[in-house]
C-alpha positions in Angstrom: 38.8 217.1 233.1 39.0 213.4 232.0 39.3 212.7 228.3 36.1 211.3 226.7 37.8 208.0 225.8 39.0 207.5 229.4 35.5 208.1 230.7 34.1 205.5 228.3 36.8 203.0 229.4 36.0 203.6 233.1 32.3 203.2 232.4 33.0 199.8 230.8 35.1 198.7 233.8 32.4 199.7 236.2 29.7 198.1 234.0 31.6 194.8 233.9 32.2 194.9 237.7 28.6 195.5 238.5 27.3 192.9 236.0 29.6 190.3 237.5 28.4 191.0 241.0 24.7 190.8 239.9 25.1 187.6 238.0 26.9 185.9 240.9 24.2 186.9 243.3 26.4 189.4 245.3 23.8 192.0 244.6 20.4 190.4 245.2 17.2 191.2 243.5 15.6 194.4 244.7 18.8 195.9 246.1 18.9 199.6 245.4 21.9 201.1 243.7 22.6 204.8 243.6 25.4 206.8 242.0 26.6 208.3 245.3 26.7 205.0 247.2 28.6 203.3 244.3 31.2 206.2 244.1 32.5 205.1 247.6 32.0 201.4 247.0 33.8 201.2 243.6 36.1 204.2 243.9 35.0 205.7 240.6 33.5 209.1 239.8 29.8 209.6 239.2 30.1 210.0 235.4 31.3 206.5 234.5 28.9 205.0 237.2 26.0 206.9 235.7 26.9 205.5 232.2 27.3 202.0 233.5 24.0 202.0 235.3 22.2 203.2 232.2 23.8 200.5 230.1 22.9 197.7 232.7 19.3 199.0 232.6 19.3 198.6 228.8 20.6 195.0 229.3 17.7 194.2 231.6 19.8 193.7 234.7 18.5 196.9 236.5 15.3 198.8 236.6 15.0 202.5 237.2 13.2 203.6 240.3 10.8 206.5 240.4 12.4 207.7 243.6 15.8 207.8 241.9 18.5 205.3 241.4 18.1 201.8 240.2 17.2 198.3 241.6 18.6 194.9 240.7 15.9 193.1 238.7 14.5 189.8 239.7 14.7 187.5 236.7 11.8 185.3 235.8 12.1 181.9 234.1 10.2 183.3 231.1 12.7 186.2 230.7 15.7 183.8 230.7 13.9 181.3 228.4 13.3 184.1 225.9 17.0 185.1 226.1 18.2 181.6 225.5 15.7 181.1 222.6 17.1 184.3 221.0 20.6 183.0 221.3 19.5 179.7 219.7 17.9 181.6 216.7 21.1 183.6 216.2 23.4 180.6 216.5 21.3 178.7 214.1 21.6 181.6 211.6 25.4 181.5 212.1 25.5 177.7 211.6 23.5 178.0 208.4 25.7 180.8 207.1 28.9 178.9 208.0 27.6 175.8 206.2 26.8 177.7 203.1 30.3 179.1 203.0 31.8 175.6 203.3 34.7 176.5 205.5 38.2 175.1 204.8 39.5 172.3 207.0 41.8 174.7 208.8 38.8 176.8 209.8 37.1 173.7 211.3 40.2 172.7 213.4 39.5 174.9 216.4 36.0 173.4 216.7 37.3 169.9 216.4 39.9 170.5 219.0 37.4 171.9 221.5 35.0 169.0 221.0 37.8 166.5 221.3 38.7 168.1 224.6 35.1 167.8 225.8 35.2 164.1 224.8 38.2 163.6 227.0 36.4 165.3 229.9 33.3 163.1 229.5 35.3 159.9 229.4 35.1 159.8 233.2 31.9 158.3 234.5 31.9 160.7 237.5 32.5 164.4 237.0 34.0 166.6 239.7 34.0 170.4 239.9 37.2 170.6 237.9 35.7 168.5 235.1 32.7 170.7 234.9 35.1 173.7 234.8 36.9 172.2 231.8 33.6 171.4 230.1 32.6 175.1 230.4 35.9 176.2 229.1 35.8 174.1 225.9 32.1 174.5 225.5 32.6 178.3 225.3 35.4 177.8 222.8 33.1 175.8 220.5 30.3 178.4 220.7 32.8 181.3 220.1 34.0 179.4 217.0 30.5 179.0 215.8 30.0 182.8 216.0 33.3 183.5 214.3 33.2 180.9 211.5 30.2 182.5 209.8 32.3 185.5 209.1 29.4 187.9 209.3 30.0 190.9 211.6 26.3 191.6 212.1 25.5 188.0 213.3 28.6 188.0 215.5 27.5 191.4 217.1 24.0 190.2 217.7 25.2 186.9 219.3 27.4 188.9 221.7 24.4 191.1 222.5 22.1 188.1 223.1 24.8 186.5 225.3 24.8 189.7 227.4 21.2 189.0 228.5 20.7 187.3 231.9 22.0 183.8 231.9 21.8 183.4 228.1 25.4 182.4 227.5 26.0 178.8 226.3 27.4 177.7 229.7 25.0 179.6 231.8 23.4 176.5 233.4 26.1 173.9 233.0 27.1 174.2 236.7 23.5 173.6 237.9 23.7 170.1 236.4 26.5 169.0 238.8 23.9 168.0 241.5 21.8 166.0 239.0 22.3 162.3 239.2 22.5 161.9 235.4 24.6 165.0 234.9 27.1 163.2 232.6 24.3 161.9 230.4 22.9 165.4 230.0 26.3 166.6 228.9 26.7 163.7 226.5 23.5 164.7 224.7 24.7 168.3 224.3 28.1 167.1 223.1 26.5 164.8 220.5 24.7 167.9 219.2 28.0 169.8 219.1 29.5 167.1 216.8 26.3 167.0 214.6 26.5 170.8 214.2 30.1 170.6 213.1 29.5 167.7 210.7 26.5 169.5 209.1 28.6 172.7 208.6 31.5 170.6 207.2 29.0 168.9 204.8 27.5 172.2 203.7 24.0 171.3 205.0 22.8 174.7 206.1 19.3 173.7 206.9 20.4 170.9 209.2 23.1 172.9 210.8 20.6 175.6 211.7 18.0 173.2 213.1 20.6 171.5 215.2 21.9 174.8 216.6 18.4 175.8 217.6 17.6 172.5 219.2 20.9 172.7 221.1 19.8 175.9 222.8 16.6 174.2 223.9 18.8 171.9 226.1 19.7 175.1 228.0 16.0 175.9 228.3 15.3 172.5 229.8 18.1 173.0 232.3 16.5 176.3 233.2 13.5 174.4 234.6 15.8 172.7 237.1 16.8 176.0 238.8 13.5 178.0 238.6 11.3 178.1 241.6 7.7 177.0 241.5 6.7 180.6 240.9 8.9 180.9 237.9 11.7 182.9 239.5 15.4 182.4 239.3 16.3 182.0 242.9 19.4 183.4 244.8 20.4 179.7 245.5 20.4 179.0 241.8 22.4 182.2 241.2 25.1 181.0 243.6 25.5 177.8 241.5 26.0 179.5 238.3 29.7 179.6 237.0 31.4 182.9 236.7 32.0 181.8 233.1 28.3 182.4 232.5 28.8 186.1 232.6 28.6 188.0 229.2 32.3 188.8 229.1 33.2 185.1 228.5 30.4 184.1 226.3 
């Protein structure tokens, strides 16, 4: 009989694998998932699969079917907008808390390094796929720093929870901008907000830091409008353009 801690570990592995496939569009909206089918597909036993499916339902990625099993949810633009707004509220809270603590220069160094790296990426007038990948990497580093620098475990935990919601991570819609003619201009606006947030925290201006962080999340909401269908649904085509970095494990 497997040990409880091993069962939990396997459930987490299954959960992460399924989440990744859903967010990358490999499992389209409406696809039915059953424990028995996933046993052969994933090579895991039913116990961790059952736990993983229940957790993904709680995250909003799956819905339980009356006939048994689960189905992949179709994500509306409103659902995603709410998730992004929630992340913005929490990051605003973290920014205010960090500013009030007036972090030492050494604590600000990781954020400054991440933003300088983004500046280097944006020096090029035309951005290729590799440049967008580098932007995502350093953008995530800055947002991870913002969560950590407030030194409040409750805030950090809730930000992680918010980022586990569909497409709510800070880089969730960055890749969709690649096809936009003014893609670099959009990223320059977001980068300017990054620097303003950092300077407000450094200056101890909590109110400004919070307002800037909330406004920064609204940039992602505007990007959402570019990938939603006229009916307010996140399409499979848009899912295919999302970076793997948009999944919760990297947010």
